[in-house]
C-alpha positions in Angstrom: 130.6 23.7 170.7 128.7 22.5 173.8 129.8 19.2 175.4 127.2 16.5 175.1 126.2 14.4 178.1 128.2 11.1 178.3 127.1 8.5 180.8 129.9 6.8 182.8 129.9 4.4 185.7 131.7 4.5 189.1 131.4 1.4 191.2 128.0 0.5 189.8 126.6 4.1 189.9 125.9 5.9 186.6 127.3 9.5 186.3 126.6 11.9 183.5 129.8 13.6 182.3 128.2 17.0 181.6 128.7 20.7 182.0 126.5 23.2 183.9 125.3 24.6 180.6 124.0 21.2 179.5 122.2 20.7 182.9 120.5 24.1 182.4 119.6 23.2 178.8 117.9 20.0 180.0 116.0 21.9 182.7 114.9 24.5 180.1 113.7 21.7 177.7 110.4 21.7 179.6 110.7 17.9 180.2 109.9 16.3 183.5 113.2 15.6 185.2 114.4 13.9 188.4 117.9 15.1 189.1 120.5 13.8 191.5 123.9 14.9 192.5 126.6 12.2 192.8 129.6 12.5 195.2 132.0 9.9 196.7 129.8 9.8 199.9 126.8 8.7 197.8 128.9 6.1 195.9 129.9 4.5 199.2 126.4 4.6 200.7 124.9 3.1 197.6 127.2 0.0 197.9 125.2 -1.1 201.0 121.8 0.3 200.1 120.4 -1.3 196.9 117.3 0.9 197.0 119.4 4.1 197.1 121.6 2.7 194.3 118.6 1.9 192.1 117.2 5.4 192.7 120.4 7.1 191.7 120.7 5.0 188.6 117.1 5.7 187.6 117.4 9.5 187.7 117.1 11.4 184.4 120.3 13.2 185.0 123.1 12.2 187.5 125.2 15.3 188.1 128.9 14.8 189.3 129.3 16.7 192.5 132.6 16.0 194.4 136.2 16.3 193.2 136.9 12.8 194.6 135.1 11.4 191.6 138.1 12.5 189.5 140.2 9.8 191.0 138.1 7.4 188.9 137.5 9.7 185.9 140.2 12.4 185.8 138.5 14.6 183.2 135.0 14.5 184.7 133.4 17.9 184.9 132.4 18.7 188.5 129.3 20.8 189.3 129.1 21.6 193.0 125.6 21.2 194.2 125.4 24.6 195.9 126.5 26.4 192.7 123.8 24.6 190.7 121.2 25.6 193.3 122.4 29.2 193.4 122.2 29.3 189.6 118.6 28.0 189.6 117.6 30.3 192.5 118.9 33.4 190.8 117.2 32.5 187.5 113.6 33.1 186.6 112.3 29.8 187.8 109.3 29.3 190.1 110.9 27.3 193.0 109.6 25.5 196.0 112.1 24.9 198.8 111.4 22.0 201.1 113.2 20.7 204.2 116.3 21.7 206.1 116.8 22.6 209.7 116.6 26.0 211.5 114.4 27.7 208.8 116.8 27.0 205.9 114.0 26.6 203.4 112.2 29.8 204.7 115.4 31.8 204.4 116.0 30.6 200.9 112.5 31.7 199.9 113.0 35.1 201.6 116.4 35.6 199.9 115.6 34.3 196.4 111.8 34.3 196.2 109.5 31.3 196.0 107.5 29.1 198.4 108.7 26.9 201.2 107.8 24.3 203.8 110.0 22.7 206.5 108.2 19.5 206.1 109.5 16.1 207.1 109.1 12.8 205.2 106.5 10.2 206.2 104.8 12.5 208.7 102.6 14.9 206.7 103.4 13.8 203.2 100.0 14.5 201.7 99.8 18.0 203.4 103.2 18.8 202.0 102.4 17.5 198.5 99.2 19.5 198.5 101.0 22.6 199.3 103.6 22.0 196.6 101.0 21.2 194.0 99.0 24.3 194.8 102.1 26.4 194.2 102.9 24.5 190.9 106.7 25.1 191.0 109.0 24.8 188.0 111.5 23.3 190.3 111.2 21.5 193.7 114.4 21.5 195.8 114.5 19.2 198.8 116.9 19.5 201.7 116.2 16.3 203.5 119.2 14.4 204.8 120.5 11.9 202.2 119.3 9.4 201.2 116.0 10.5 202.6 115.6 13.3 200.1 116.2 11.1 197.1 114.0 8.3 198.4 111.1 10.7 199.3 111.2 12.2 195.8 111.3 8.9 194.1 108.4 7.6 196.1 106.3 10.7 195.5 107.4 11.8 192.1 104.2 10.9 190.3 102.1 12.8 192.9 104.1 16.1 192.6 103.0 18.9 190.3 106.6 20.0 189.8 108.4 19.6 186.5 112.0 19.3 187.9 112.7 17.8 191.3 116.1 17.4 193.1 117.5 16.7 196.5 120.1 19.3 197.4 121.8 18.2 200.7 123.3 21.2 202.6 123.2 23.7 199.8 120.5 25.9 201.6 122.8 26.4 204.6 125.7 27.7 202.4 123.5 30.0 200.3 121.7 31.5 203.3 125.0 32.1 205.2 124.3 29.6 207.9 127.5 27.7 207.0 130.7 29.4 205.9 131.7 28.9 202.3 135.2 27.5 201.7 137.9 29.8 200.1 138.1 29.4 196.4 141.6 27.9 196.6 140.2 25.2 198.9 137.5 24.4 196.5 139.8 24.2 193.5 142.1 21.9 195.4 139.2 19.5 196.0 139.5 19.9 199.8 136.1 21.2 200.7 135.5 18.0 202.6 138.5 18.9 204.9 137.2 22.5 205.3 133.8 21.1 206.4 135.5 18.7 208.8 137.6 21.5 210.4 134.5 23.7 211.0 132.2 20.8 211.9 134.1 18.0 213.6 130.9 16.2 214.2 130.9 15.3 210.5 133.8 12.9 210.9 131.6 9.8 210.6 130.2 11.1 207.2 133.6 12.2 206.0 135.0 8.7 206.7 133.0 7.7 203.7 135.4 9.7 201.6 138.2 7.6 203.0 136.2 4.5 202.2 135.8 5.7 198.6 139.6 6.3 198.3 140.2 2.8 199.6 137.8 1.5 197.0 139.7 3.4 194.3 143.0 1.9 195.6 
């Protein structure tokens, strides 16, 4: 029996307790969807950014991404963003990849098929939107730095001819081999944040948000 979506709340942010199969079922329903991934970093950022908080809460499906969330909801199913993106990319969806640095979106399109544009919000928005609409993707995946990706999608959702839209963070980098994937044991232990910090010490400012989240939990 499939597990039904159950909305829960973590520090004012709604999270849907759902399995990957339910996310795919929603995507295959042919409905127009705005998806967001929720992790501890987002929870902390949303405390000081009301616009970001409202956007996350207004999404059609808020997918739990980050084992730290289990400190608040121990049995919460976790769906890592990169695994969801890989599942979508390897399925028979028509996908447009937008954003990222160092040709991330182009490499995703080359590896999995689809269309791409490096783009950048607030510079050539209409040109980017026209290119997306001409392609008419089933799914638009946006790799702008958070919360820029979520805000851009929210602002332009009604102009986009894409049925499902989602900001994906650094997923493109992992799936194209630009960043090293953590060992499975590290992922299962919920220590991917530490793995990233060891390989990318410059992330320490962002990773401090995880410490802030833990302090909030305490």
